[in-house]
N, C-alpha and C positions, 0 to 999 in steps of 0.2 A: 156497811152495817157493823155496829160494835157489839161484841159478844161478851157476856160475863166471864171473867177469868176463871171462875170456879167451873163453869161448863166446859171451857177449853181444857182445863186440867183433868177433869173427869173423863173427857173423851180421849185424851192422851193416855190415860191409864187403861181405858177400854182397849185402845189399839195395842198397848203393851200386853194386855191379857190375851188379846187375839193371837199375837205372835207366840206367846207361851203355849196356848192351846193348840196352835198349829204344830209346834214342836212335839207336844204331847201326843197328838194324833199320828205323827209320823213314827215316833218311837225310835228304837235302835234296830237297824238292819234293813227293813223295807224302804223303798224309795218314796219320795213325796216331793211335790212341786213347791219347794220352800221359797225360791227366789221370787217368782211372780205373785205368790201369796203375800209375802212381806211387802212388796212394792205397792200393793193395793190395800194393805191393812188399815191405813189411816182413813182412806175414803170409805171403806166398808164400816168402820167404827162410827164415823159421822152419820152414815145412813141408818144403820140398824139401831143405834143408841141415842139418836137425836132427831133426825129429819124425817125418817119414814114413819108412816102411820101403819102399824101392824100390831098383832096381839097373839101370843101363844095360846091364850085361853079362848080366843075367838078366831081361829085360824082362817076361816073362810068368810070373814066379814066382807061385804060387797065393796065397801069403799076403802079397803086396804090399799096401800101403795104396793106396786109390784116391783120386784128386783129380779132381773134376768142376768145370770152369770154367763155371758157369751163365751168368755175364756174359761170354759168349763173344766179344763185340766187343773185349775186351782180350786177345785171343790172343797179342799180342806179348809180354805179360808171361810167359805160360806158356812160349812158345817160348824166351825168354831164360833162364828157369829150366832148361828141359830141355837147352839148349845148355851152360850152365854146369855142369850135372850130368854131362855127358859123353854124352848120347844122340845128339848129332850135332855137327859142328864149328861153332864160333861164327861162322865166316865165312859159313855158310849163312844166317844172319840177314839179310844184306844182300839176299837174294832174296825176302824176305817180300812177299806180295801181288803177285808177278809171275806171269805166265801160266806154267802147268806147274810152278810151284814146289810143293814139299811143304808149304810154309808159307803157307796161304791166310789170308784176312782173318778167318775164324772157324775154330776148331779143327775139323779134318776127320779123322774116324776112319779113313777109307779111305786117305787120303794119308799120315797121320802116326801111325796107331795103333801101328805097329811101333816108333815112336820115342817112346812115352810118353803119347800122348793116349788118354784112356779113353772119351771120348764126343764126338760131334759136337754142338756147342752154338752158341747165338747167337740162336735164336728164344727171346726172353726168357721166363722162367717155367718152363722145362722141366727145368732141371738138378736140382732137388731131387727131382722124380719119378724121374729116372734114378738118383739116389743112393739113394732108398728101395728101388728094385728091386735095386740092387747089394747093399745091406745085407741084404735078405731072402735073396738068393741065397747070399751068403757064410754066413749063419746056417744055411741049409738044408744047405749042404755042410760045415758044421762047420769053417769056415776062420776063424781069428782074425786079422782085418784091419779097419782102420778105413776109413770112407768120409768124405771131406771135400768139402763143396760150397761154393764161393764164390759168393755172391749179391750183386748190387747193391741198394742201398736203393730206387732208383727201380723196380727189378724187382719189388718187393713189391706193386706195384699189380696184378700178374698173378694172377688167381684160382687158377691151377694151383699156385702156390707154396703156398697155404693148403690146397688139397686134399692135397698131398703132406705138408704139416705135420701134418694130421690123421692121415694114414696112418702116418707115422713114430711118432706118439704111440700110436695104437691098437695097433700091432704091437710097441711097446716096443723100438725099434731103438736100443739104447744104444751101438752102434758107428758110428752116424751123427752127424756133426757138421756143422752148417751154420755158415757164417761170413758175416755180413752186413757188407759194406763200406759203412759209414754215413758217406759223405762229404757227404750232404745236397744233392748236385747231380745233375742229369741233363742230357741233351743241350741242352735249351732253357731251363734255369734251375733254380731251387730246387725240390727235391722237394716241399716243403710248399706251393708255389704251383701245382703241377701235379696232384698226387693225394695229398693229405695224409691219411695213415692214422694220424697222431698217435703215440701212445705205443707203439712197437713192442716194448718190453720187456714191457709188460702183455699185448700181443696174443700174443706167443710163449708167455708163461707160461700164458695162458688156453687155448692149444692143447695144453698138456700137456708142454711142453719145459722142460728145465733151462736157465736163461738166465744167461750171464756177460757183463758189459759191461766193456769195456777201452778203453784208448788204443791204437788200432791202429798206432801208430808206435813204441810202447815194446816193444822186443824181450822184455824180462823179463816184462811183462804178457802178451804174446802166448804165450810159452812156458808161463807159469803157467796160462793158460786152457786151452791144449791138453792139458796134463797133468792138469788138474782134470777135464776131460771124460772121461778114462780111468777116473775113480773114480765116475762116475755110472752107475747101474744101472736097467734097466727103463724108461728113457725116453731120447730123443735130447737132444742138447745144441745150443744155438745160441749162438755168440759174436758179440755186437754190438761190432764194431770201429769206434770213432769215429775217423774219418780226415779228412784234408784232400785235396781233389782237386788233383792236380798236386804233391803233397808233395815238397819238395826242390828244385823248379825255380821260382824266384820268378815268372817271367812266367806260368807255368801256374797257380800259386796265385792270382795277382792277376786272371787272366782265365780262370776255369774253363770258361765256356761256349765261349770261343774255342779252348781246348785240349782240349775233349772229343774232337774228331777233327781234328787240326791238321796243317798242313804247316810245316816248319821252313825258314827261310832259311839260307844258308850260315853267316852270322854266328851265328845262334841255335844251329845245330848245333855249330859249333866251340866256342862258349862252354860249351854243355852237356857236351860231351865232356871239356873241361878241368875243369869243375866236378866231374864225377864221376870225376876222376883217370884219364881214358882217353886224352887226347890224340887223335892220329889213329890209326886202324886201317889 
């Protein structure tokens, strides 16, 4: 599929804006999961600002597409997307992870469900099961909507992911799309050194899923994979997005472990805001 260059450029700018707002939400001093948020930012930009059907003015429309952030520790990424999409003011991002804020460290359905969060997540491994349930419910209600679940590659060590993968295949959930952020890193080092499950393409294929592997920072490839998933029938699709942890911020790319959950100095904050064309808010 060929996409208009203007659309691709606009989405690249949206991803850049996401990264800026992630930095804005972390601020100076408190810690935030910058690395894994930045690795998924291009995928989330393509979903929220092009592919997904959703509306901040009609939050609970029945046929909206659902997004489940299984890797819930990068909630600041989803918050940035929701703010940019108009669900709440961007200024609210500066209250992330403060007491009584609607924006807690992990997505909270009670506090932020009315503002675009579809599930409370963060206990790793549970998101795909939630997505399976959503996809089954939508099919039973004869509602034409997609369910997208973003999973970390380190999260694939959780057995519940594979139980859900089996269920998605058994029930032929072709409206269910899993996206694996394959940045090859987790909190304490390389995924391969912690729990190496080896060839995940072969594993997902053996579980009965349609597999698409892409460069997770190439907007055209991301869109191509998302639209290709629409053409798959009688089985779910998984998109393996090969990414770089901390993508776009040199210090985070060079020190992925240090920026898994990092605090920024004033100098680092200022430099990042300028880099992503934000300046001061």
